[in-house]
KENUMI-181127 format. One record per residue (C-alpha): residue number from 1; residue in one letter; x, y, z. Coordinates in Angstrom, 1 decimal. Each point is the difference from the previous one (the first is absolute). Example, Ala and Ser with C-alpha at 12.3 -4.5 7.8 and 13.67 -1.06 7.14 Angstrom:
<nukols>
NUKOL  seq  type      px      py      pz
NUKOL    1     A    12.3    -4.5     7.8
NUKOL    2     S     1.4     3.4    -0.7
</nukols>
This chain:
<nukols>
NUKOL  seq  type      px      py      pz
NUKOL    1     X     0.0     0.0     0.0
NUKOL    2     X     1.2     3.5    -0.9
NUKOL    3     X    -0.6     2.6     2.7
NUKOL    4     X     0.7     3.7     0.0
NUKOL    5     X    -0.5     3.1     2.2
NUKOL    6     X    -1.5     2.9    -1.8
NUKOL    7     X    -0.5     3.7     0.8
NUKOL    8     X    -1.2     2.9    -2.2
NUKOL    9     X    -1.3     3.5     0.0
NUKOL   10     X    -3.6    -1.1    -0.5
NUKOL   11     X    -0.1    -2.8     2.6
NUKOL   12     X     1.3     1.8     3.1
NUKOL   13     X     0.7    -3.4     1.6
NUKOL   14     X     2.3    -2.9    -0.4
NUKOL   15     X    -1.5    -2.8    -2.1
NUKOL   16     X     1.0    -3.7     0.0
NUKOL   17     X    -0.3    -1.6    -3.4
NUKOL   18     X     0.2    -3.8    -0.7
NUKOL   19     X     0.1    -1.7    -3.4
NUKOL   20     X     0.1    -3.7    -0.9
NUKOL   21     X     0.5    -1.4    -3.5
NUKOL   22     X    -1.3    -3.5    -0.6
NUKOL   23     X     1.2    -1.6    -3.2
NUKOL   24     X    -2.7    -1.5    -2.2
NUKOL   25     X     2.4    -0.9    -2.9
NUKOL   26     X     3.4     1.2    -1.2
NUKOL   27     X    -1.4     3.3    -1.4
NUKOL   28     X    -3.0     0.6     2.2
NUKOL   29     X    -0.5     0.6     3.7
NUKOL   30     X    -2.7     1.0     2.4
NUKOL   31     X     1.0     3.1     1.9
NUKOL   32     X    -1.8     0.7     3.4
NUKOL   33     X     0.8     3.1     1.9
NUKOL   34     X    -1.4     2.1     2.8
NUKOL   35     X     0.9     2.9     2.3
NUKOL   36     X    -0.6     1.0     3.6
NUKOL   37     X    -0.1     3.7     0.9
NUKOL   38     X     1.6     0.7     3.5
NUKOL   39     X    -1.8     3.4     0.4
NUKOL   40     X    -2.0    -0.8     3.1
NUKOL   41     X     1.9    -3.0     1.4
NUKOL   42     X    -2.9    -2.4    -0.1
NUKOL   43     X     0.1    -3.4    -1.6
NUKOL   44     X    -2.8     0.1    -2.4
NUKOL   45     X    -0.9    -0.7    -3.6
NUKOL   46     X     2.7     0.7    -2.5
NUKOL   47     X     0.0     3.3    -1.9
NUKOL   48     X    -0.3    -2.1    -3.2
NUKOL   49     X     0.4    -3.5    -1.3
NUKOL   50     X     0.3    -1.2    -3.6
NUKOL   51     X     0.7    -2.9    -2.3
NUKOL   52     X     1.2     0.0    -3.6
NUKOL   53     X     0.9    -2.6    -2.5
NUKOL   54     X     3.1     1.2    -1.7
NUKOL   55     X     1.3    -1.4    -3.3
NUKOL   56     X     3.5     0.7    -1.3
NUKOL   57     X     1.0    -0.1    -3.6
NUKOL   58     X     3.9     0.0     0.2
NUKOL   59     X     0.5    -0.2    -3.8
NUKOL   60     X    -2.0     3.2    -0.3
NUKOL   61     X     1.3     1.7     3.2
NUKOL   62     X    -3.6     0.4     1.0
NUKOL   63     X    -2.5    -0.9     2.7
NUKOL   64     X    -3.8     0.1     0.5
NUKOL   65     X    -2.0    -0.3     3.3
NUKOL   66     X    -3.6    -0.3     0.9
NUKOL   67     X    -1.4     0.1     3.5
NUKOL   68     X    -2.2     1.2     2.8
NUKOL   69     X     0.7     2.6     2.7
NUKOL   70     X    -1.9     0.8     3.2
NUKOL   71     X     0.8     3.1     2.2
NUKOL   72     X    -1.8     1.5     2.9
NUKOL   73     X    -0.9     3.2    -1.9
NUKOL   74     X    -0.7    -0.9    -3.6
NUKOL   75     X    -1.2    -3.6     0.7
NUKOL   76     X     0.2    -2.6    -2.7
NUKOL   77     X     1.5     0.7    -3.4
NUKOL   78     X     1.5    -1.9    -2.9
NUKOL   79     X     3.5     0.8    -1.3
NUKOL   80     X     1.8    -0.5    -3.4
NUKOL   81     X     3.7     0.8    -0.5
NUKOL   82     X     2.3    -0.4    -2.9
NUKOL   83     X     3.7     0.9    -0.6
NUKOL   84     X     2.4    -0.2    -2.9
NUKOL   85     X     3.7     0.7     0.2
NUKOL   86     X     2.2     1.1    -3.0
NUKOL   87     X     3.7    -0.5     0.7
NUKOL   88     X     2.0     3.1    -1.0
NUKOL   89     X     3.5    -1.6     0.6
NUKOL   90     X     1.1    -3.5    -0.9
NUKOL   91     X     0.7    -0.9     3.6
NUKOL   92     X    -3.6     1.0     1.1
NUKOL   93     X     1.3     2.4     2.6
NUKOL   94     X    -2.0     2.8    -1.6
NUKOL   95     X    -3.5    -0.6    -1.2
NUKOL   96     X    -3.1     2.0    -1.1
NUKOL   97     X    -3.2    -1.3     1.6
NUKOL   98     X    -3.6     0.5    -0.9
NUKOL   99     X    -2.6    -0.8     2.7
NUKOL  100     X    -3.8     0.1     0.2
NUKOL  101     X    -2.4    -0.5     2.9
NUKOL  102     X    -3.8    -0.1     0.3
NUKOL  103     X    -2.2    -0.1     3.1
NUKOL  104     X    -3.6    -1.0    -0.5
NUKOL  105     X    -2.7     0.2     2.7
NUKOL  106     X    -1.9    -3.1     1.0
NUKOL  107     X    -3.1     1.0    -2.0
NUKOL  108     X     2.2     0.6    -3.1
NUKOL  109     X    -1.3     3.5    -0.3
NUKOL  110     X     2.9     2.2     1.0
NUKOL  111     X     3.5    -0.4    -1.5
NUKOL  112     X     3.2     1.8     0.9
NUKOL  113     X     3.1    -0.5    -2.2
NUKOL  114     X     3.5     1.3    -0.2
NUKOL  115     X     3.1    -0.7    -2.0
NUKOL  116     X     3.6     0.8     0.3
NUKOL  117     X     3.2     0.1    -2.1
NUKOL  118     X     3.3    -0.2     1.9
NUKOL  119     X     3.7    -0.5    -0.4
NUKOL  120     X     1.5    -2.5     2.4
NUKOL  121     X     3.8    -0.1     0.6
NUKOL  122     X     1.2    -2.9     2.1
NUKOL  123     X     3.6     0.4     1.4
NUKOL  124     X     1.3    -3.2     1.4
NUKOL  125     X     2.9     0.2     2.6
NUKOL  126     X    -0.3     3.8     0.1
NUKOL  127     X     2.3    -0.5     3.0
NUKOL  128     X     0.9    -3.3     1.5
NUKOL  129     X    -3.2    -1.9     0.8
NUKOL  130     X    -2.1     3.0    -1.0
NUKOL  131     X    -2.4    -0.1    -3.0
NUKOL  132     X    -1.9     3.1    -1.1
NUKOL  133     X    -3.0     0.5    -2.3
NUKOL  134     X    -1.2     3.3    -1.2
NUKOL  135     X    -3.3     0.5    -1.7
NUKOL  136     X    -1.1     3.3    -1.7
NUKOL  137     X    -3.5     0.0    -1.4
NUKOL  138     X    -3.1     1.7    -1.1
NUKOL  139     X    -3.4    -1.1     1.2
NUKOL  140     X    -3.2     0.9    -1.8
NUKOL  141     X    -3.5    -0.6     1.5
NUKOL  142     X    -3.3    -0.5    -1.8
NUKOL  143     X    -0.8     3.7     0.8
NUKOL  144     X     3.2     0.9    -2.0
NUKOL  145     X     1.8     1.1     3.2
NUKOL  146     X     3.7    -0.3    -0.7
NUKOL  147     X     2.5    -0.5     2.8
NUKOL  148     X     3.8    -0.5    -0.2
NUKOL  149     X     1.4    -2.3     2.6
NUKOL  150     X     3.3    -1.4     1.3
NUKOL  151     X     0.9    -3.2     1.9
NUKOL  152     X     3.4    -0.8     1.6
NUKOL  153     X     0.5    -3.4     1.3
NUKOL  154     X     3.1    -1.1     1.9
NUKOL  155     X     0.0    -3.7     1.2
NUKOL  156     X    -2.8     0.0     2.5
NUKOL  157     X    -0.9     3.8     0.0
NUKOL  158     X    -2.3     1.6    -2.6
NUKOL  159     X    -1.0     3.7    -0.3
NUKOL  160     X    -2.9     1.0    -2.3
NUKOL  161     X    -0.8     3.6    -0.7
NUKOL  162     X    -2.0     1.9    -2.7
NUKOL  163     X    -0.5     3.5    -1.1
NUKOL  164     X    -3.4     0.3     1.8
NUKOL  165     X     1.9    -0.2     3.3
NUKOL  166     X    -0.9    -3.6     0.8
NUKOL  167     X     2.7    -2.2     1.5
NUKOL  168     X     0.6    -3.2     1.9
NUKOL  169     X     2.8    -2.0     1.4
NUKOL  170     X     0.1    -3.8     0.1
NUKOL  171     X     2.4    -2.3     1.9
NUKOL  172     X    -0.1    -3.7    -1.0
NUKOL  173     X     0.6    -2.3     2.9
</nukols>
């Protein structure tokens, strides 16, 4: 199980996130994840839980996922995700990624979608035993809101920030 501690501007409390990937075959897995918000210190229902079936297409450098998500505010929704990577360098250390995401309410009446295009630079052994990944991207929502963003990941630490002032930090345990 993968666990992480997360904190961001919009949460105002430490969140504990857990994710498990259960293989279904060599290119498909069921991903189950959930999160507890430590805001009031009580053990209670998780902030959200979700499950997705993810299929990878290594020969295309692509993936597709379909699943359900339940959170205490928006209730039940369905999720669809897709991603395609285009290598820029022959060693795959620099790639251009295109991603899409769609959230659909349980009645199939309301849909929210967004897409992103990003450059990803993976620097292995930046220093001894230190790997770094830098993402610079541009996200577009279904309302044509456009937001540039940045992600810097160093081994277990990840910092995400965008031009709207949103940010979060994650530490993978």
